[in-house]
N, C-alpha and C positions, 0 to 999 in steps of 0.2 A: 697297500693296505693302510688303513688309518692306524696310527700308533698311539696318539694322545689318549684315547679312551682306555687303553690297556696299560697305561703307566701304573706301576706299583703292584700289578697282578703277578701271579705265579708264572715263571718263565715257560714251563711245559704247557700250561693252559693257554698262554699267549700264542705259542707256536701253533696250536691247534686252531686258533681263530683265523688263520690264513687259509684254511681249507675252503673249498668252493661248494656252497650249497646249491640246491636246485630251486630256482624261482618258479612259482606257479601262479595261476589265477584261481578264482574261487570255484572253478570246475576241475581243478587239478591238472590243467593243461600247462605243459612246460613252456616257460618264457625265456629261459636262459640261466645264467649262473651268477652268483655274487658271493663274496667272502662272508664268513660267519659274523665278522664285525658289521658289515653292511646290513646283514639280515637281522641283527639283534640290537644294534645301537640306535638310540634316538627313537624315531618313529618306526624303525624296522621295515622289513619287507616280507611279504608272504612267501614262505618256502616250505618244501616238503620235509617231513620228519618221520620217524617211526617210534612206536612204543611196543616193546616186546614183553610179553608176560609168560614166564616159565612156571609150569606146574609139575611137581614131582609125582611119583607113583602113589603117594599117600594123599594126593589132592591138595598139597600145600603150595602156596605161591611164593616165589622168590622176590624179595624186596631189596632195594639198595638205599643207603643213605648217602647223598652226594657229599663229596669232600668239601671241607670249609674253604678250600682253595679254588673252587669253581667260580667262574666269573658271573654266571647267572644262576640264581636260586641255590646258593651254597648252603649245605647242611640240611636240606629238606629230604624227606623220604619220597621215594618214587618206585615205579615198577622195576622189573628185573633189569631192563636195559632200555635206555632212550637216548636217541641221538639223531643224526641226519644222514640220509644217502647223499653221496657227493656227486658233483656234476662231472661224471665220467661214464664211459659207455656201459660198463658192467652194472653200475648202480642206477642208470637211467632206464634199464630194461623194464618194461611194464608187463610183459607176458608172465602170467602166474605170480605177479608181484615179485619177480626175481630180483629186481634192483634193490628194493627195500629189504628183502630177505638176506641178500649178500651183505648189505650194510650192517644189518643186525648181527650177522655172523662175525663180521670184522670187528665190531665194537665189543661183542661178548669176549673175544679173545683179549682185546686191548684193555678193557675195564675190569673184567672178572677172571681173566686167565683161563677161560673155558675154550678148549681147542675146537676147531671146526668139525672134527670127526665126531664130537659129542653133540653137535647141533646140526644135523643134516638138513639141507634146505627143503628136501621133500617132506620132512615131518613138520615144518612150520606151516601154520594155517593163517592165511590172511583173512581177518575178520571184517574190518570196515575202515572208514576214514572219518576223521573228526577235525572240523575247522574251528579254531579258537584263537583268541588274542588275550594275552595276560602280561601286564607290566610286572617286572621283578622289582624295579625301583624307578626313580626319576630318569635314570640313564639307560637301562637295559629293558628289553621287551622280548616276549615270544609271540610270534604271529605265524602259526603253523597249520599246514595240512598234514595231520598226523595219521599215518598208516599204522593200524593196530594189528599185531601179529601174536598168535598164541603158539606155544610149544610145550608138549609133554616130554620131559626129560629129567633123569636123575643126574644132574650135573653137580660138580664140586666147585663152588666158587673160590677163587683165590684172588681177592680184591687188590687192584692196583691202588695204593693209598693216595696217589695223586688224583685219582678219579672218585674213589669210593671210601667213605669212612667206615662203613659196616654193611655186611650182607646178612639177610635174615630170612628164613623160611617161616611163613605164617599160615595159620588156619583162617577160615573166613571170620570166625569170632575174634581172633587176635587182630585181624586187619581192622575190624570195626572199632576196637579199642584204640588202635594206633591213630585212626582217622580222627578220633575225638580228643586225642591227647598230644599229638606231635605235629610239627609243621610238615605239610605234605605239598609236593609240587602240584600246581593247579591242573595240569594236564592229567595227572594220575588221579586226582580227586574226582575229576569229571568221569574218567573211565570207571573208577571204583564205585561211584554212586549211581551212574546212569546206564552203564553197559555191562559191567562185570558180573552182577548177581545172576543174570540169566545164563551166562557162559559157565560160571562156576557150578551151577546146578546140574549141568550136563556136560562134563568134560569129555566124555566119550563121543559126544555128538557135535563137537565144535565145527567140523566141516559143514554140517548142515545148517549152521547159523551164520555162515559167511554171507555177506551181502556186498553190493556194489555202491552202497549209499554214501553220501557225504552228510554227516550229522553236524549241522551248524550250531555251535554252542555259543557263538557271539563273544562279547567282551566279558572276561572273567575277572571278578574282583579277587584280590589276594593281598594278604599282609602277613 
């Protein structure tokens, strides 16, 4: 693993950068694996990711503010949980999007302290895929095939401070205010502005809005 790009960063976050992501092409065909450093440093490499949106029984959406110690996009607001399925058999499985759902369940426990029993895989709804590229800065980049998942669940977040500075439930109106006033991860802004309104309008009908499409969002400017 490359070590020079990680010099001076938080030790726990550096350790996670050795995990092996899933490399894909623009049709989401698996090409192999590469470390998170290789996927995110310099020009980066296109890899599979997931974005999970959790809605409670009151119709509120759970947001997280990324820790200031994160290597990419520190301190920005994002959806409930966002990370990467790893290049391992359980998280490579594509049937019913089980691989990305298992990855989401794993990261929910690690980041938010939510146990798997509270986030059953069968209640997760795979919605769609989103292809985008966004530079965090001159050194780091996101180039992702983002698998978007929704879940209705009344979970109690217990944020891991190494990962998350704050977790917050918001209404649709409160999210609009946050989008206008706070730094927001580019992947979540794309979801919030282009995909989320239709889903939020019919949370009981999410399964019927699932599709097999890849929404190509292109290069996303962010600052």
